[in-house]
N, C-alpha and C positions, 0 to 999 in steps of 0.2 A: 732431341728433346725427350725421347723415351728413356734414355740412359739417365738423364737428370731426374725424371719422375721416379725411375726405379731406385735411384740412389736415395731419394727422400722417403719413399715408401718402405724400402728395405735397406737401410743404411749399412748393416753389417754383412750383407750378402748372405744371410741365413736362408734356410729353406722357407718357403711360404707356409703359413699356418694351415692352409687347406690340405696339406699333404703333398705327396709326390705325383698324384694323379693329375692329368690335365684338367679334369673337371674341378678338382679342389683348387688348383692353381687359378683357373678361370674365375671361380667364385671369389677367391681372395683378391684377385685383381679388380673384380667388379666392386667389392666392398671398399677397396682402397680408392677407386675412382669416385664412388659415391661419397666417401668421407672427404676427399679433396674438393668435390663439388659443393658439399655442405660448408666447408671452410671458406671457399671462394664466395659463396652467396652471403655468408655471415659477414665477411669483410666488405663486400659490396654494400650491404645494408648499413653497416657501421659508417662507411665512407659517405653514403648518401645522407644519413642522419646528421652528419657533421658538416655537410656541404652548405655553401651559400645559397644554392638553389632551393634546398629544403627550407632554409630560414626565410627566404623571400616568399616562397609559397605559403608558409605559415603566416607571415605578416599580411600577405594579400588576402588570405582567407579570413583572418581576424578583422582586418579593415572592412572587408565586404560584409561580414556578419554584423559589425557595429553599425555600418551604414544602413543595412536592411532593417535592423531593430529601430534605428532612429526614424527611418521612413515610415515604418508601420506605426510607431507611436504618434507621429505627426498626423498620419491618416486617421487614426482612431480619435484623436483630439478634434480634427476637422469634422468628422462624422458626428461626434457627440455635440459639437457646437452648432451644427447645421439646423436650419429651421425645421426640416423634416423630422430630425431626431427629437427635437423638442416637442413637436406636434404629436409624434408617436408616443412619447413618454406621457404627455397630458392625456391622450386618448386611453392609454393603458390604465392610468390612475382613475379616470372616469369610469371605465368599465369595471375595475375592481371595486370602486365605491358602489356602483349600481348593483353588482352581484351581492355585496355585503348587505345592502338595503333590502334586496329581494329575499335574501336568506333570513334576515331578521324579521321580515313581515310574513314569511311563510308559516302557515298553520302547522305543517308537518314538523318543521324545525323547532317551532315553539313547543309543540307537544313532546317531541323527543327530548328537548332540554328539560322540560318539567318532569318527565318520567325519569330521566337520569338523575335529576336533583333529588326526587323522592327516593329513588333506590339508594343513592349515596347517603341520604339522611337515615334511612332504615338500617343500612349497614353500619353507620357510625353509632347508632343507638345500640345495636347488638354488641358492637365492640365495647361500648361503655359498660353494658351489663356483664359481659364476660370478665372484663377487668375488675369490676366491683366484686363479682363472685370469687375471683381468684384472690383478691385482696382479703375478703372475709375469710376464706379458707386458710390463708396464710396466718391470719390473726388467731383463728381457732386452733390451728396446729401448734402455735406458739404457747397457748394457754394449756395448763395441766388438765388432763381429762377428768370429767366429773364422773364419779362412780355411778353405775347403773344407767348412764345415758347411752342412747344408740348413736353409733357413728353416722356421720352425714353421708349422703349419697355422693358418689363420685361423678355423677353426670352433670353436665353444664346445661342449664335450661336454654332452649331456643324458642323465641317467640315468633311464630309464623303468622303472617298477616295475609 
C-alpha cells in the first residue's frame, strides 16, 4: 500500500521537495499525508451530503420543526381563547382605565399640563414675533434706502415674561 501511495504522491519518482535530508523528506511526507487526509475528508463530506441518510435527516428535521410550530400555534390559540386569558385582559384594561382616570384627576398632572401649555403658547408667540420681524426686515432690505435714515438694529427683540 505504501508503494501505491508513493506512486500517487510522487508519480515521476522525482526527489521530494523537502530536499535530500531526512528531516525535509519527513516534512514532505507529512504534508502529503495531510493533503491526502484533507482530500479524503472532502470526499467523505461530499458523499454524505449526497446520501439518502442526509436527505432523510433533513426531511425529519423539517417535519419536526413544522410539527413543533403547529403545536405552539395551537397552544397559543388555546391560551388566548381560555377564560383566564380573557379575564386577565379585562383586568388589564380596567387597571389601565383606572390609571388614566387617576392621572386625569391628579392635581399635579393638571398643573403640569397647564404649565406646559402656557410655555408652548409663549414659545409660539415668540416665534410669531421673530417671523414678523424677519419678514419686515426682508421687505425693508428690498426697498431702496432713504437718504439720511439710520439703519435698523440687527438685534431681534425677545419679550421676557
